[in-house]
C-alpha positions in Angstrom: -88.5 29.1 -48.3 -87.8 32.8 -47.4 -89.7 35.6 -49.1 -87.8 37.3 -52.0 -85.4 40.1 -51.1 -86.2 43.5 -52.5 -83.1 45.3 -53.8 -83.5 49.1 -54.3 -80.6 50.0 -56.6 -79.5 53.6 -56.6 -82.6 55.4 -55.6 -80.7 58.6 -55.2 -81.6 62.3 -55.6 -78.9 62.8 -58.2 -80.9 61.0 -60.8 -83.4 64.0 -60.8 -80.8 66.1 -62.5 -82.1 65.8 -66.1 -79.6 68.4 -67.2 -76.9 66.0 -66.4 -78.6 62.8 -67.6 -81.0 63.8 -70.3 -84.5 62.6 -71.1 -85.9 59.6 -69.2 -88.8 57.2 -69.4 -91.2 55.9 -66.9 -92.2 58.9 -64.8 -94.2 56.7 -62.5 -91.2 54.6 -61.4 -90.9 56.4 -58.0 -94.5 55.8 -57.1 -94.2 52.1 -58.0 -91.0 51.8 -55.9 -92.8 53.4 -52.9 -95.6 50.8 -53.4 -93.1 47.9 -53.6 -91.3 49.1 -50.5 -94.5 49.5 -48.5 -95.6 46.0 -49.5 -92.2 44.5 -48.5 -92.1 46.3 -45.2 -95.7 45.3 -44.4 -94.9 41.6 -45.0 -91.6 41.8 -43.1 -89.7 40.6 -46.1 -86.0 41.6 -46.5 -85.2 45.0 -48.1 -81.7 46.0 -49.2 -80.6 49.4 -50.3 -77.7 50.1 -52.7 -76.1 53.5 -53.2 -73.8 54.5 -56.1 -70.8 56.4 -54.7 -69.5 57.8 -58.0 -65.8 58.5 -58.4 -66.4 60.9 -61.3 -65.7 64.5 -60.4 -68.8 65.9 -62.2 -71.3 63.2 -61.1 -74.2 64.3 -59.0 -73.9 60.8 -57.3 -70.4 61.6 -55.9 -70.2 61.4 -52.1 -70.5 64.8 -50.5 -72.9 66.0 -53.2 -76.6 66.4 -52.4 -77.4 63.9 -55.2 -75.7 61.1 -53.4 -78.5 61.0 -50.8 -81.3 58.5 -51.0 -84.7 59.8 -52.2 -87.2 60.5 -49.4 -89.5 57.6 -50.5 -86.5 55.2 -50.4 -84.9 56.0 -47.1 -83.5 53.0 -45.3 -85.2 52.0 -42.1 -83.4 50.4 -39.1 -82.4 46.8 -40.0 -82.4 47.4 -43.7 -78.8 47.1 -44.9 -77.1 49.7 -47.2 -74.3 48.8 -49.6 -72.2 51.5 -51.2 -70.7 50.6 -54.6 -68.4 52.4 -56.9 -69.0 50.4 -60.1 -72.2 49.2 -61.8 -72.6 45.9 -60.0 -73.8 45.9 -56.4 -71.8 42.6 -56.0 -68.4 44.1 -56.8 -66.5 45.6 -53.8 -69.3 44.8 -51.3 -70.3 42.0 -49.1 -73.7 41.8 -50.7 -73.4 38.2 -52.0 -72.0 36.9 -48.8 -74.7 38.6 -46.7 -77.5 37.4 -49.0 -76.3 33.9 -48.8 -75.9 34.1 -45.0 -79.5 35.2 -44.8 -80.7 32.4 -46.9 -81.8 34.6 -49.9 -82.4 32.7 -53.1 -84.8 35.1 -54.9 -84.0 38.7 -55.5 -86.4 41.4 -56.9 -84.7 44.5 -58.4 -85.8 48.1 -59.1 -83.9 51.3 -59.8 -82.2 53.6 -62.2 -80.9 52.9 -64.6 -82.3 49.9 -66.4 -79.3 49.7 -68.7 -76.5 50.3 -66.3 -76.6 49.3 -62.6 -79.8 47.4 -62.6 -78.8 45.4 -65.7 -75.3 44.7 -64.5 -76.4 43.7 -61.0 -79.2 41.4 -62.3 -76.8 39.7 -64.7 -74.3 39.0 -61.9 -77.1 37.8 -59.6 -78.2 35.3 -62.2 -74.7 34.2 -62.8 -74.2 33.7 -59.1 -77.2 31.4 -59.0 -79.9 33.7 -57.6 -83.4 33.8 -59.1 -83.8 37.4 -60.3 -86.9 39.4 -61.0 -87.0 43.0 -62.4 -89.9 45.2 -61.8 -90.2 46.9 -65.2 -92.3 49.9 -64.1 -90.1 50.5 -61.1 -87.0 51.2 -63.2 -86.1 53.8 -65.7 -83.5 54.7 -68.3 -82.2 57.7 -70.1 -82.0 58.4 -73.8 -78.6 57.5 -75.4 -76.7 58.8 -78.3 -75.0 56.3 -80.6 -71.4 56.8 -81.7 -72.7 58.0 -85.1 -75.0 60.6 -83.5 -78.4 58.9 -83.6 -80.6 59.2 -80.5 -82.1 56.2 -78.9 -85.1 57.1 -76.8 -85.2 56.3 -73.1 -88.2 54.1 -73.7 -86.3 52.1 -76.3 -83.2 51.8 -74.1 -85.4 50.6 -71.2 -87.4 48.1 -73.3 -84.3 46.7 -75.1 -82.5 46.0 -71.9 -85.5 44.4 -70.3 -86.0 42.2 -73.4 -82.3 41.2 -73.3 -82.5 40.2 -69.6 -86.0 38.5 -69.8 -85.9 34.7 -69.6 -82.2 34.2 -69.6 -81.2 36.3 -66.6 -84.5 37.4 -65.0 -88.2 37.3 -64.9 -89.7 40.7 -65.8 -92.9 41.8 -64.1 -94.9 45.0 -63.4 -95.6 46.3 -59.9 -99.2 45.2 -60.2 -98.4 41.7 -61.4 -96.0 41.3 -58.6 -97.9 42.7 -55.6 -101.4 43.3 -57.0 -103.2 46.5 -58.1 
């Protein structure tokens, strides 16, 4: 059976713009992703990169903006496919599903910003498409949210709630250490 495929979802410079996004959790996420990526590359296991090409005029993730670029620690290497998406799911408007199936992928491991948007949506779709999904909890992060009535939900609560919602039904949830060792 092939080694699980690591999907790096939206590790782009634009997510550094806290003035645009607000308060976030998990400041160690980037270091954990770097560890995951090094482990996957060392074992020769498949790595896939996904980039969000926002269509919103004010988004730092819009093509042509510096924030659209991948973070230095998440730069694709030759042979690692890159998929550009315009919506939350990496499966919509891309050949990701077809290419994963053609490569024999059955198990997918996800990390990225944000836990409640693109990671959540892509994981749910992956599970519904029949892939076994794992989320690396400390290699994802979320931003604080404001409810319609004005209450603020902390980034940590947003992150934890979405992981709890996905856990078991859509995905296994693991830390970096539990997945690859400390």
